[in-house]
Structures are given as C-alpha cells and as structure tokens.
N, C-alpha and C positions, 0 to 999 in steps of 0.2 A: 504494500500500500504506500502511495506517495506520502511523505511526511506532512505535506500541506493538508491532505485529506485527514490524516490522523489528528492533526492539530484541531481541525474543525470538529471531528468526532469527540475529542476529549472535552471540548466546550459543551457540546450537546449532551454528552453523558453526564457531565457534572451538573448542568442546569436542569436537565429533564431526561432521566433514564428512560421514561416511557416513550418520549419522542425519538430517542436514539433507536429503540427497539422497533419503531414503526418504519424506519428507513429500509429500503431495499438494499441488497448487496451493491447494486449500482450506485444507489444514493450514498452509501457509506464510503464508497471509493472516489466519489467526485469531489472536486474542489475548484475554486477559482484561482488560477495561477497568479500569484503575487510576484513571482520571480520570472526568469526566462525573458522572452521578448516583451511581454506586457509590463513586467516589472522594470525592465531597462528603459522602455519607452516612457513610463511614468516618471522615472528619475530624471529623464532628459527634458521633461516639460519645461518650457521657458528658456531653453538655450537659444543663443542667437542663430546657430546653424544646427538644425535638428534633422539628422539623417536616419531617424529610427522608424518613422511612421510609414506604413505601406500604402501611402497615398501621395498624390502629386499636388504641388502648390505653385501658384504663380510667383513671379519674381518679387512681388510686393508682399508675399507671405499669406495671401488669401487662398482659399481652395481653388485649385485649377478646375475650370468648368467650361462647358460649351455654351455659348450665348443662345443657341437655339433652344437650350433647356432653361438656362438661367433667366432668360427674358420672360418665361411663362410663369415664374414664381416670384411673388411679391414678398419675399422674406430675405433677411440677411443671408448671404451665401454660407456663412459659418453655421447656420442653423439647418442647412439643407444637405450639403455635399459631403461633409466629413462623416466618419463612422460615429454612431452613438455608442455609449458604453454598453457592455453586455448586460449590466443591471438595468439599463434604461436611463433616460435623461434624468438627472437629479431633481431638476425643477418640476418636471411632470410627475415624478414619483411622489414628491412632497405634496403637490397639488391634489393628486388623486387620493392620497391618504386623508387629507383634510375633507375631501368630498365624501369619502366613506363615512366619516363621523357625521357630516351634515345630513346625509341620506338615512343614517341609522342612529338617531339621537339616543336610543337606549344603550348604546355602547358606553356612554358617559366617559369615564376616565380609563376604560379598558386599554391596556397597552397592546398595540399591534406592531407587526413588522412594518418596515417600509415596503410598499408594493414593488415587486420586480416586474419590469415590462416584458411581456411575451408577445409573440406574433399572433395576437388575438386568442380567442377561446380554444380553438382546436389545438394550438401549440401549448396553451396552458394545460389542457387535459393531458397532452403528451408528456409535458414536464412533470406533472403530478405522477403519472405512471412511471417515469424514469426514477423519480426520487423514492417512491413508496411501494411499487408493485414488482414483486419477483415473479418469474414464470411459475404458474400454478396457483398463485394467490387468487382468492376470490374477491370480486368487486361487486358489491350489492347495488343493484339498480332497480327502478320500477319496471313493471311489465311493459310499459310503453316508454321508450327512451330514444334518445337521439342515436341514429345508426352509426355515427362517426365514433362512438365509444368502442365499437367493435374493431374498427381499423386501428385506432390509437392504442387501446389497451389490450385487446385480445390478440390481434395480428401483430401489433408493434412490440408488446412486452410479454406475450404469452399468458396474460391473466385470464381468468375465467369469469365471465359475467353471469351472476346468479340473480334471478328476478323475484320480486315479491309483487303480489297483486296490487294494482294501483287504486282501483275504485271498488267500493262496496256501498250499495244503496246511494249512489251518486255522491259519495263522500270519500275522502282519503281513507284507505283501508289501514287503519292503525294496527289492527290485530295482525294482519299479514306482515306488516313491516316489523313488528316486534318479534313475531315468530321467526322470520328470516334472520334478523339481527342476532338472535340468541341461538340460532341453529349451530350444532357442532360444539367443539371444545372452546374453552375460554382462551383468548389470545388476540393477536393482531387482526383487525378487521378494517376493511376499506369500504366506504359507501359514498355514493354520489347522490346529492339532493339537488334537483334541477327545477327551480321555480322562478318564473312561470315555466311550466314543463313544455318541452318540445318532444312529442308532437301535439299534446292535447290542449295547450294553452291554459293549464290549471295551476292556480296558486292556492295553497291551503288557507282556510280561514285562520284567524289568530288562535282560535281554540284548537284547531287541528295542529297548528305549528307548535303550540305549547305541548300538545300530546306527543308529537315527534321528539321534541327536546327531552321530555320526561323519560321516554323510552330509551333514548341514547344515554341519559344520565344513569339510569338503572343498569344498563349494560356496562357502563364504565365502572360503576360501584362493584360489580361482580369481578372486576379485574381485567376486562377486555380493554385493549388499547386500540382506540378508534381513530382512523384517519377519515375525517368528515369533509369531503370535497363538496363545496357549494358552487354549482354551475349557475352563475347569475347573469347569463348572457342577455336575458330580457328584463333585467331588473327595472322596476319603476313603471312598467307598462301594465298597470292594474286598473280595471274599469268598474269594479263593484265595491260597495261598502261592505265592511266586515272581513274583507280579505286582508291577509297580512301585508302590511305596507313596507316593512323592513325586511332585509335579507335574514334568513334563519341563521346566517353566520353570526349575527349580533348576539343571539342567545347562546350560541355554541362557543363564542370566543373566550369566555371565562367560566365555562360550565364545570370542567373537571380536569385534573392533572392528566387523566388518561384520554382526553379528547383533544386532538389537534384539528383545529378548523382551518381549512385551506380554501380561501375565497378566490374564485376565478371569475373575472368580470372584465368589462372593457367598453370601449367606445363603439364597437361594431354595430350592435343593435340599438343600444341606448341612444346613440347620437347619430344614427343613420349614415354611418361611414363604413360600409361593409368592406370596401376594398382597401381601406387604410391599414387594416391588420394591427390595431393597437389594443392589447389586452394587458391584464395585470394579475399577479399572483401574490396574495397576502396571507400571512400566517398569524395564528393566535392560539394560545393555550393558557389555561389558568396558571398563574405564576410566571408566565413568560416575561423575559426582560430583554433589553437591547442587545446584550451579549449573545443570548440564545438566538434571537432573531437575526442578528448579523451573520451568525454561522449558517443558518438556513438560507438566508439571502445569498451568501457566497456560494453555497452548493447549487442553488438554483441558477445563479449567473454562470457557474462553471458548466452546468448542463447546457445552458443556452449557448455559451461560447463554443462548446464542442459540437453543437447541433446546427445552429444557424448564424453563429457569431454574435449578431445583435439584430434588433428590430429596426425598422426604417426610421432614420433621423428626421426625414421630411415629415412623415406622418405624425411623429411625436411632437414636432415643433408646431405643426398646424393645430393639433389638439390642445396644446398648451396655450396657444394664442386664443383659441375659441373659448377655453374655460376662463380666461381672464377678460373676456369681452363683456361689456355691459348688455349686449343684445342676446347673449347665449341663452339665458333663462327664458326670456320672452319668446324666442324662436322655438325653443324646445317645447314649451307649453302649447304653442300653436300647433306643432306637429302631433302632440299628444291628443289634442282635440280632434284632429282628423282621424286618428286611430280609434278614438272613443266613438266617433260617429259610425265608422265601419263596423265596429263591434255591435253597436246598437242596431244597425241595419241587419246584421246576422241574427240577433236575438228576435227582432220583429219578424223576419222572414220565417223563422222556425216555428212561429205560432200557427202556421198553416197545418192543420191536423192531417191532411191527406198524406203528408210526407212520412208520417209514422207507419204507413203501409210498407214502405221500403227502407226507411232509415231513421235513426234517432241520433241526436247529438250526445256525445259524451260530455261530462262536466267541463266547462271552460269559463274563464272569467278574466283573462289577462293575456299578455304576450302578443305573438304574431299569428297564432294558429288556433284552429279548432278541428275536431274530428267528428265524423258521422259513422256510426256502426251500422253496416248494412244488414238487412234481414237475412235470416237463414236461407240458404239456397242461392244467394246472389254472390257472384264471383267479382270481387272488387277490381281485379285486373281487367276483366272483360268490360265492366262498367267504365273504368278509366279510359279504355281504348275507344269505346263508343263516344264518350264525352269529347275526346280529341277529334275524332274523325267526323262526327255528325254535328256536334254542337260547338266546336271550337272552344272547349273549356278544358283547362289543364288542372289535374289534381294529382295527388300522390297516393298510390295503393299500398296499404299495410295490412295484408292478411285479413280481409273482411272489413277493413276500415278505410275510409278516404280521409286524408289530411288536406285541409283547406287553409291556405295562407290568406286570411282575410286582410292582412296587412297590405297585400298587393292588389286588392280588388276595390275599385271605387264603390262607395256606398250605393250609387245609382245602379250598379251592376249586380249587386248581391242577390236580389230576387231572381234575376235571370239565371244566375249560377245554380240556385237550389231547384228551380224549375227544370233546368237541364239535367240535373242529377236524377230528379224524379222520373223524367221521361226516359233517360238512359236505363234506369233500373227496370222500368216497365218493359223495355225491349230485351233486357237480359234475364228476365225472370224464367 
C-alpha cells in the first residue's frame, strides 16, 4: 500500500473505525498524490518561469487559447482554459456547501465535509462505488430504480443490486425496506435512497422519511455499518404539500456513528444544465470532524484524479457565476412554476376514469417523471412501439410500466399524450 494511502487510513481509523470498515479495498488503497508531479507543481506555484504544468501559456502568462473559442465565452480566460483541481474549484465547493445548509435548514450546526466536485451524478455514483463497494457487496435499492446503477455499480464494480418493494397501498413500503435492510448477518451494508425517485417521481412524505430514518437508526444500533448514499439528482422539485422538502441526508448526517451519509447532488437537474456535468459528493457522520472529512475528500479526489483527472473548469466557473447572480433565484423559481404546471396538467388528465381500463398511475409527487402501470395482458414494449409509430409519442418501457418524463412535455400536450396511451393500449390488448 502506498504510504500516502496508509496515512489517510490511519486518520480515518483513528477518527471513525466504522467509516474505515465501510471502505472498499479500492477505497483503502486510494489517495490523492501530494508528492510526485502534482506535489512538485504545487511547490512551483508563483515562480517566474514555471515549466511544471502540462498546459500551454501565452507569452504574457495567460492561458494559451484559440480566439475562435475564447470569443464565444464571456469569462476571464483563467476561469475557462486551465485545469480545475481534482477536488473541484475551491470557491464553488464552498458555495455549494453553504447552499446545502440553506436548502436543508434542519442541519443546523451539523459538521459536513467540503463537497468534492464530480462529473455530475453518474460519476458521483461511480465514485461512491469505487470508495465503498467491493465485488460481491450488496447494494440495497428500491424495486424501481435508475438503470444506470447497474452499469456503474454492478458492471463497473461487481456489486450486487438487491431490491426491496417500493410501494404498498400507494405509500412507501417501510416494512419491505426494513426487512431488506436487516436481511442477513450484521455488518457493512450499502443502500441508495433516491428522492425524488427516478423513474417514479416519488418523494416520501415527512412521516415516511422519519420512518426510513428510524429504520436505519435501529439497524445501526444493532451494529450494522451503513453507507447511506442519497441520490439527490432532482432535489427541490417537489409539487405537493406534506412531502419532505429537505434531503433525507439532513436527518442521516448526524444520526449515528455507524451511519455514513454520502450526498450526491448537483446542478444537472436542479439548475437545468444537463450537459455541464457538475455534481458534488459530500460526507457526514455523527462525530465527524474536519480531519476525518479531509481524509475522505482526499480519497475521493484521488479516485477522480485516477479516473477523469478533474471536472470541467468552464462548467464550474459558469455555475459559480450563476449562484452569485442576483437573478439566479428569480429565474429558478420561474422554471419551477413551469414544472409545477406540467405536473398539475398530468394530475388533471389522470382524472379521466376511462384510463383505468388500461393503466393507472403509480404514486408521484415530484421530480421529472411519473409512471403508469399497464393492465395485465398488455405488453409495455408493444404499446411503446405503437405510440412511436402511430401517435408520434415517445415513452420508456419498464416491464409492464411506461415512464413518462412530464418535464419534457408542454402542459398543453399532456392530455394528448394520455389519450394516445389509451388508444395504443386498446390496439395492443
């Protein structure tokens, strides 16, 4: 093992033996290189002649650039063309951390790590797998989950996704979740909580969220060491009263010494910048302090360094500028109103009783998506094909379910979409 990895491991073991036990073998072995090329480059910062950086500069010391590119970007070239740190831009990391507290006021004085910038949520899931999942480890997910977990965790790291039933009587199935979490021997367990959920667009009520947290607390009390990954890709996009407004991460952040909360979030869906690929990975555990979090951040940055080197500097600079703009909040609320209108259009359209002959909506109250469960005997793939070929309507087929991204459908087109599904079902019965 590299001495720099062992140095980080010693800090983590001393500060939190439980968190150390949660690390995968890969996670234990990773480190951010303070020596070698990166260390020597850091030591040379500020020198008059700096021949360490693997980048080109103009004779005046500014980043070398093509005007065909630079002319399209209204930012200082130093914020665009150089590499960003593997940890992410320090100013953006600090800003996002302050925003986490603003969006989740119940965190109060809870100590969190400084977020590490990932190449959006998919990369964040991958980095969580890198740090915590060994081949053969089980990752607990709901029965309806984002398919990319398979590629990143199962195909990528050899983990096994094990599912619990998501809904019972149109509510979150707390019994199924508790049974799955307590299945097998006491030990390390990894779970992903994705709210609003993809594909269903469901966020638990506050009462259900409290129930989930209580179940996790009881499992931790038994001696289980729990890596709780919160996939908050669609955070903030809630459309109903009574639904949990804060991330469940806030309740997990100081829950128990055996619970490591790993928050994955970012600008992608929240701020409508899907191609910018700016995400964040934040850690919290009861009793966690700056030294522990610094070690976890260094391991995360080391994994990023060995994987993609760093996320886009341009994207990070654009997001930092947006977050410090007086117009940001006003514009974001305006877009939320459009999403709310589309959600309401879906709810109203589904009042048509005839649709129940062929499909019914699964619970939804937030996010980008909702799902309809097709009646027995209907093949969702056949329905999907008819919708494309005859009605020019695109949907996603998920084993008897159609996922609909109402986020991408104008409110005026929602009724036509559901009528098309009804007609396609009639033809496929």
